[in-house]
FIFIPA-137530 format. One record per residue (C-alpha): x, y, z. Coordinates in steps of 0.02 Angstrom, whole numbers, plus 32768, in hexadecimal, padded with zeros to 4 digits. Layout:
BEGIN
XYZ;...
This chain:
BEGIN
800080008000;808E8074802C;80DD805C7F82;803880817F2F;802781237F8C;80DA814F7F66;80C081317EAB;8023819C7EA9;807E822B7EFC;810C82247E7E;808F82267DED;803782C07E33;80DE83197E46;810982F47D90;805E83387D58;807A83D87DBA;812483EF7D6A;80D783D07CBE;8049844D7CDE;80C784CF7D15;812284B77C70;808184D27C0D;8053856E7C6C;80F485C67C42;80F685D07B83;817C86247B1E;815386E07B10;819686E67A5F;812386597A28;808F86AD7A7B;80B187517A21;80C686F6797B;8020869C7993;7FC8873F79BD;801087927921;7FD8870178B4;7F28870478FC;7F1E87C078E5;7F5D87B37832;7EE08729780B;7E51878D7857;7E7D882977F5;7E8287C87752;7DDF8773777D;7D89881A77A1;7DD488677704;7D8C87DA769A;7CE587EC76F3;7CE588A876D1;7D0E8889761A;7C7A8812760D;7C0A888F7663;7C3D891975EB;7C2788BA754A;7B8188767589;7B49892975A4;7B87895D74F8;7B2688CF74A6;7A8488FF74FC;7A9989B774D3;7ACC899D741E;7A38892C73FB;79C289A67452;79FF8A3873E9;79F889D07349;794089B2736F;79238A6C7383;79788A8A72DC;79038A0D728B;786C8A6672D5;78A78B107299;78C98ACD71EC;781B8A8371E0;77CA8B237220;782A8B9271A8;77F98B217118;77428B2D714B;774F8BEA7157;779A8BFB70AA;771B8B86705C;768B8BE270AD;76C98C8D7077;76FA8C656FC4;76988BD36F7D;75DD8BD06F65;75D48B146F5A;763C8A786F6B;75EB89F46EFF;75428A376F33;756A8A376FED;75F68A72705D;75E68B2A708C;75328B0C70C1;75738A897138;76098AF0716F;75A68B90718C;75418B407216;75E58B237272;76468BC3724E;75B68C3F7243;75348BF372B6;748E8C4D72C4;74568C4B7379;739D8C27738A;73458CC673C9;72E28C52743A;73808C4074A4;73818CFA74CC;72DA8CEC7525;72AF8C9D75CC;723D8C247572;72D98BC4753D;72D88B7275E8;722B8B967630;71D98B1D75B7;72488A8C75EF;71F88A2C767F;725E89E0770C;720F8938773A;71F2890977EE;7261887177D5;72F788E377BB;736D88CE784F;73F98946781F;741689F8785F;73868A72784B;73AD8B2A7833;73498BC8784F;737A8C727807;73C58CE6783D;743E8C667883;74638C59793D;74ED8C04799F;747B8B6F79BB;74668B5C78FE;75228B5B78DC;753B8AE1796D;74B68A6F7926;750A8A77787C;75B58A5478C7;757789C0792D;7512897C789B;75AB8979782A;7611892678B3;758C889D78B6;7597888777F8;74EB88D477DE;74BD892D773C;747089DA7734;73C989DC76D9;73C78A2D762C;734B8AB27668;73C58AEF76ED;74578AE77673;73FC8B5775F7;73C18BCE7680;74708BD976C9;74B88C00761D;742F8C7E75FA;74518CDD769C;750D8CD37681;74FA8D1C75D4;74968DAF7618;751D8DD2769A;75AF8DC37622;75618E3F75A8;75788EC5762D;76308EA1764B;76C38EF875F6;77488E9F7590;77CC8EBC7616;779D8EA776CE;77F88F14774F;780C8ECF77FF;78598F0B78A2;78B28EB17930;788A8F3B79AD;78218ECB7A1C;78518E1779F7;78C38DA57994;78908D6D78E6;78A48CB778AD;78D38C9977F7;78B58BEE77A7;78EB8BAE76FC;78A68B2C7684;782C8AAC76CD;77FA8A51762D;776489F77674;77BE89B57710;773989C37794;77A789717819;782989FB7804;77A68A837819;775E8A2F78B4;780D8A1C78FD;78318AD578E0;778F8B037939;77B98A8B79C7;786A8ACF79E0;784A8B8679BF;77918BA079E8;76F48BB77983;76DF8C58791F;76A28CE6798F;76C78D9A79BE;77568D597A2A;77988CE479A1;778D8D3578F5;77C58CD1785D;78018CED77AB;77F38C52773C;785E8C6D76A4;78038C0E761A;77FE8B5E75D1;77778B1D7646;773B8A9B75C9;77798A15754F;77E9897D7566;77A589507613;770588ED7631;76B1896B76A6;76B28A0B7640;75F88A2A7658;76088A1A7714;76A18A8B771C;76588B1676B3;75AE8B0D7709;76018B2477B4;76698BB67776;75D28C0C7728;75698BED77C5;75EB8C417835;75FC8CCD77B5;75418CEF77C6;75488CE17883;75E38D50789A;75FA8DB977FB;76748E2C7857;76E08D9F789B;76DC8D197815;772F8D45776E;77438CDC76D1;77B88CFF763F;779C8CB17596;78158C29755B;78378BE574AE;77C88B4E74D7;77318BBC74FC;77118BAB7443;768A8B4173F2;76FC8B087365;77838ACD73DC;76FB8A74743F;76D48A0673A8;778189B773AB;77A889B37464;770B896974AE;769989EE74F8;761989E5746A;761489297476;7602892F7534;756F89A7752A;7514893F74A7;752F889F750A;74F288E775AF;7462894E7565;742088EF74CF;737A894D74C7;73B28A0174E2;746A89F174B5;74638A5E741A;74108AEE7478;748F8ADF7505;75218AE4748A;74DA8B7D7433;74CE8BDA74D9;757F8BA57506;75BC8BF27463;75728C997495;75AD8C907549;765F8C627519;766B8CF474A0;76328D6B752A;76B78D3975A9;77348DC475D2;77DE8DAD7581;78508DF87607;785A8E2976BF;78CA8EAE770F;78F18EAB77CA;791D8F52781D;79528F977774;79F18F2F7781;79CC8E7A7756;79838E4A76AC;792C8DA076A0;79068D5775F4;78F18CA475BD;79788C927538;79EB8D28752B;7A118DC174C3;7A658DF67421;7AC18E8E73E2;7A178ECF73A6;79B68EB77448;795E8F5A7475;78FF8F567519;78A28FF674EC;78648FAA7449;78408F0674A2;77D18F5E7521;776A8FB3749A;77418F257421;769D8EC8741A;76DB8E20745A;76338DCE7438;76558DD9737D;76E48D5D738E;767B8CC273A8;77138C5B737E;77C88C8E736D;77D18C0472EA;77518C5C727B;77C88CC37213;77978D6F71D4;77498D687128;77C58D7D709B;778B8D576FEB;77F38D1D6F58;77DE8DC66F07;783E8E176F96;78D68DA56F80;79658DBB6F05;794E8D116EB6;79BD8D3A6E20;7A538D616E8E;7A3C8CBF6EEE;7A288C586E4F;7ACB8C9E6E0D;7B1D8C736EB2;7ADB8BC16EA7;7B1E8BAE6DF6;7BCA8BE26E31;7BBF8B646EBF;7B8C8ADA6E46;7C198B016DCD;7C958AFF6E5E;7C558A586E9F;7C408A046DF5;7CE289A36E08;7CB4895D6EB3;7C5F88B46ECF;7BA288C16EC9;7B9188596F66;7BDF88E66FC8;7C4888747034;7CF888956FF5;7D7F88C17070;7D8E89737031;7CD68996703D;7CCB894C70EB;7D5F89B47122;7D0C8A4E70DA;7C6A8A257133;7CC48A1071D7;7D238AB371C0;7C828B0E7197;7C338AC97233;7CC48B05729C;7CAD8BB47256;7BF18BB5726E;7BD28B56730F;7C268BBE7395;7BE88B597426;7C118B8174DB;7C578AD8750D;7CE98AA27572;7D228A2474F0;7D008A917457;7D8F8B06742D;7D538B9273BD;7DCA8C1C738B;7DA78CCC73C3;7DD58D12731B;7D4D8CB072C1;7CC98CE7733B;7CFA8D9C733D;7CDE8DA47283;7C258D8F72A7;7C198E21731E;7B748E5A72DB;7AE78DE472B7;7A2C8DED72AB;79C18D6872F9;79A08CCE7293;794F8C257298;79BB8BBB722B;7A1D8B1B7216;7ACB8AF371D6;7A878A5B717C;7A2D8ABE70F7;7A658B077051;7A838BC27058;7A268BE96FB9;797D8BD56F65;79808B396EFB;78FE8B146E75;78B68A676E8B;78438A016E1E;77B689BC6E87;778789096E58;76DD88E76E11;7660887A6E6B;75C888146E3A;755388966E84;75A289236E22;75A389146D63;762189A06D51;76CD89C26D98;76F58A626DF5;779E8AB16E0F;77C58ADE6EC1;784C8B5A6EEA;788A8B086F89;78BA8B807014;78AA8B0D70A9;790A8B6A7130;79208C1A716F;79DB8C217152;79B18C08709B;794C8CA770A5;79D58CFD7106;7A518CDD7079;79E68D437001;79F58DFF700D;79508E35705D;79028EE1705D;79108F4870FA;78B18EED7185;78018F2471AD;77CC8F5B725A;77788EB47276;78188E587246;78818EC172BD;78078E9C734A;78098DE37320;78C78DE17328;78C38E2F73D5;78538DA27413;78BB8D1A73BE;795E8D59740C;79118D6474BA;78CA8CB374B1;79518C537452;79FF8C9D746C;7A908C5074CE;7B2F8C9D7518;7BDC8C7074D7;7C8B8C927518;7CC88CE77478;7CAA8D9F7455;7C268DD773DB;7B7C8D9B73A0;7B608D107322;7ACF8CA372E6;7AA88C13735C;7AC08B8F72D6;7AD98AFF7350;7A2D8B1473A0;79E18B5D7302;79948BFD7345;79C38CA37395;7A778CDA73AF;7B158CB3740E;7B428D4F7471;7BED8D6F74BB;7C268DCD7557;7C368E7074F7;7B7E8E6774C2;7B4B8E477576;7BB78ED775B6;7B718F4F7534;7ABA8F28755D;7AD58F327619;7B2D8FDA760C;7AAC901E7593;7A1C8FFD760A;7A74901176B2;7A698F5876DA;7AE78EEB7735;7AAD8E377719;7A558DCD7696;79F98D3076D1;79C08CB6764B;798D8BFF763B;79788B9B7599;7A0E8B2675B3;7A198A8F7623;7AAE8A98769A;7AF38A0676FC;7AF18A6377A1;7A4E8ABE777B;7AA58B657760;7B408BB0770F;7B988C59770D;7BEE8CA27675;7C268D48762C;7C848D7476CA;7BED8D507737;7B7D8DC976D7;7B148D3C768B;7AC38CB176F3;7A6B8C1B76A8;79E88BCB771A;79948B2576F2;79128AD87766;78E88A307715;795489AC7769;797489057712;7952895D766E;79AA88E475F9;79AD884A7668;7995881B771E;7A2988677779;7A6888CA76E2;7A5B89767733;7A2089D777CA;799C8A5D77C9;79B48B07781B;79628BAC7842;79A48C587873;79738CCC7901;799A8D8678F3;79868E047980;79A78EBE7997;7A638EA97982;7A418E5C78D5;7ABC8DCE78F8;7A778D2B78AF;7A748C927920;7A618BE778D1;79FB8B547912;7A128AA978C3;79A78A0C78CB;7985896B7870;78E1890F7867;790A88577878;78BF87B478AE;795287487877;79F287AC785E;7A0E87C77918;7A30870C7924;7AAF87117897;7B66873E789E;7BB087C4782E;7BF5873F77BA;7B4C86EC77AA;7AF587917785;7B7387BA76FD;7B5E870B76B4;7AA0871B76AB;7AA887C67655;7B33878B75E0;7ACE86F375AB;7A36875D7582;7A9F87D9751E;7AF5875174BA;7A4F87007490;7A1087A5744A;7AB187BD73E8;7AA8870E739E;79F887337363;7A3E87CB7309;7ABF875D72B4;7A3B86E07280;79CB87667234;7A5E87A571CA;7A9C86FA7198;7AA0870D70DB;7AF587B770E4;7B788774715D;7B9686D770F7;7BB08740705B;7C2F87A870B8;7C8C871270FD;7C9486C17051;7CE4875D7009;7D7A87387078;7D6F867A706E;7DAA866B6FBB;7DDB85B36FCF;7D348580701E;7D87853E70BC;7CF685777128;7D6585E77192;7DAB86977195;7E2586F27204;7DE8873E72A7;7E0387EF7265;7DA387C971C4;7D1787787229;7D0988137298;7D0E88877201;7C7E882B71AB;7C12882E7249;7C2A88E87265;7C0B891371AD;7B6888B071AD;7B2288D6725A;7B7289807284;7B608966733E;7C0D89AA736C;7C35891673DD;7CDC88C67413;7CC98834739C;7D7487E773C0;7D4A87DD7479;7CA087927452;7CE3871273D7;7CF386867457;7C378693747A;7BFF869E73C4;7C6D862C735B;7CED859F7366;7DA385A57334;7DEC852672BB;7E9184CE72E6;7EF385507283;7EA885DF72EA;7E2D86217269;7D7186337286;7CF485AF724D;7C71862D7214;7BE885AA71FC;7BEC858E72B9;7BA2863D72D3;7AF785FA72A4;7AF3854772E2;7AA88570738D;7A0885B77341;7975857E72D9;78CC85C572A0;783885B07315;77B8855872A6;77FE852C71FA;77858554716C;77A884F070CF;775685767062;77D885F97095;787886047031;791A861D7093;793086D07055;787E87007084;789086AB712D;792C870F7156;78D787B07122;784887867198;78BF875E7226;791D88017210;7888887571FC;780A881A7268;77E588B372D3;77D08928723F;775488AE71EF;76F588A37292;76E98962729C;76A6896E71EA;762C88E37211;75EF893E72AD;75CC89D77243;7561896E71CE;750C890B7258;749B8999728F;743A8935730F;74D788E07355;748288397344;752187E1730D;74CC87AD726B;74DD87FD71C0;749987CF7116;7506878B708C;74F588307031;7531888E70CC;75C0881370D7;75F388457026;75EB88FF7054;765B88DD70E9;76DD88967072;76CF89266FF9;76F489A37083;777E893470C5;77D6891D701E;77C689D76FF6;78138A02709F;78A9898D7090;78C089836FD4;78B488C66FE2;787F88716F41;780A87E46F74;77A4878D6EEE;76EA87B36F04;76BC87046ECA;772386B96F57;76CA872B6FD3;761F86F76F90;764E863F6F9D;768B865B704E;75EC86B8707F;757D862D703D;75E485A67091;75D985F6713F;751D8613712F;7507856D7187;7448856B7194;743185BC70E8;73C28648712B;742486D370D5;7477870F7178;752886FA71B9;755D86EF726F;75F08764725C;7631874A730D;763F868F72EF;769186B27248;771687207298;7737869F7320;777D862F7299;780586AF727C;785186AE7329;79018672734B;790D85D773B9;79B085B27414;79E084FB7406;7A5084FB749F;79C9851E751F;79E984777573;799C842F7610;7A2884677681;7A12851C764E;79578511766D;797084C57719;79F285417755;7A2D85CA76DF;7A98861B7765;7B1985947785;7B59856276D9;7C16855476D2;7C7C85E5768F;7CCD85D475E5;7D8885E575F0;7DD2868075A3;7E2C86577501;
């Protein structure tokens, strides 16, 4: 026993000696380990930040490309309406009801809502006018409980709001003498963000005045609820609740971005009347707010031609839509000069490949884009010299994708039209801008003031240039800001219009602040929302928040991964919809038909075709595979995607056209579908295609369209379910596997190559 005890004691002593050795590590090794861990962490965070930035750039580039498409479509409609009496027997009659809507006089009388009964079975909020605090509380609580407001109350609320707004000036002047003022940016139909602002900051009242800086609707699913709450508090506290107009308070924008569809889905019986009243109310919203004569608040920005005195005197109600361009007939344009210019361009380009995908042409396209798209981005280096050359610029709604001249085009004949008409195609406003116009009329000058206020963005370079990346308004530099502030005795410009990752951003030496209040705008966890409070000292204080039911449980890496995955999906859909154009470009470089091109050639083709100004080399590992020799297998760009419901009657070229311009077709269809039933006749289907082909200059055989129309009239009743038809032209991602559906947050990272 004694030996056993002795052995145990010796073993314990050895363990103690061993533990002492472990507890006294080499200081040099410890320091080396700490340096290695720190170096690894810094690299890891740098890669994460890189992913976060290119994800943001993808989202923003695709968003602005969509706005360009909308502006192009609207400018085409405007030109067609102003200059052509018919388009194969239809067209302007259809377009006029969108661009020059005639509001039913019935909507200007109280009978527009008095004749609508509210059934006893209705369980939503009931309102009485003039509104009281109990009414706004009932509305607030009803929306929290997912209740809908009855159409009668919606119409009455809009009617009363319209009466109030008619009495308001274009520019509202406020004072911080008694209390702080809260300034909120874009909400875009995010009811949860609005409710969170009210919860954190207090409901609108004399003690808590608000300025909401436009873009209340579109994109989000609760636009009706958001705008109804804002209008209700405006009626309750007209001296303490203030609403500026945004570029989405526009009935043409609402067609593309969801508000029109939301209204018609929620109010099937009285939806058209509600939309007509919204058009009037939106056009009556003030366009600017000034606090203590020192802080100017507008939705978008300014230009070198912004004149606050002129802005305060115009009849803002005339500008129903900033996308409805001032009338300019063909007789006012110097067509001869432009035709000569086009001939010179054709003679210069006659030696180039007709496909337009040669290296020289792509390089020229990319250089032109660098000159035109002076975007305020951290990863976009734009020379100051190129921007300063555009120091003076009028407002515009344009796109870099369009030709800069009027081009005669022969419109194809169709079975319903025995004759062929020649259409002089001027689809976009920058086409008009390239032609020497007469001196602008008073109405055009007023329209430009509104466009600049609603659409412009700041940039870091000096001067003012057309906002070609977004497609409308101007880019204004620090010198333009300084000039306007000095001219009117101001010290700060607060604007919204751009999503910022932290909810706000300062630029131009702190003289311009961007505030954005819709959190999770692009994707869950993509950005915070924020609002500003300003007191007597006029020093802005920022308050951030993020509405979330899931992202609080996720790490930073997981949040970045979720947003990155969503952005890459959207980008792959863009690639798929431009497949033939991209393949043509790749094949120009792949002379030996190897199926691969160099990384630089691959990036050049993508930028020339898509013009998204993205870091394609960085994104390559997510979009395409490398071959063993280090070149890019360009076919792999498209293998992850497929069409939603293949239709055997649709040729590949027609299918790609439908994929690419799906939204434009849907907008034209919504114009034709007056009752928003989702059904149109075969004849209306043909008219949709005539407008569509005239807009894009796409030659699609009318016989193929007739065959397609008859084949999708499944029950042979002469009507087509257009929504079902468009669903066939939706991109499906093949790699949505079971693991991603079960848990999209914990997929392994791809290694950096």
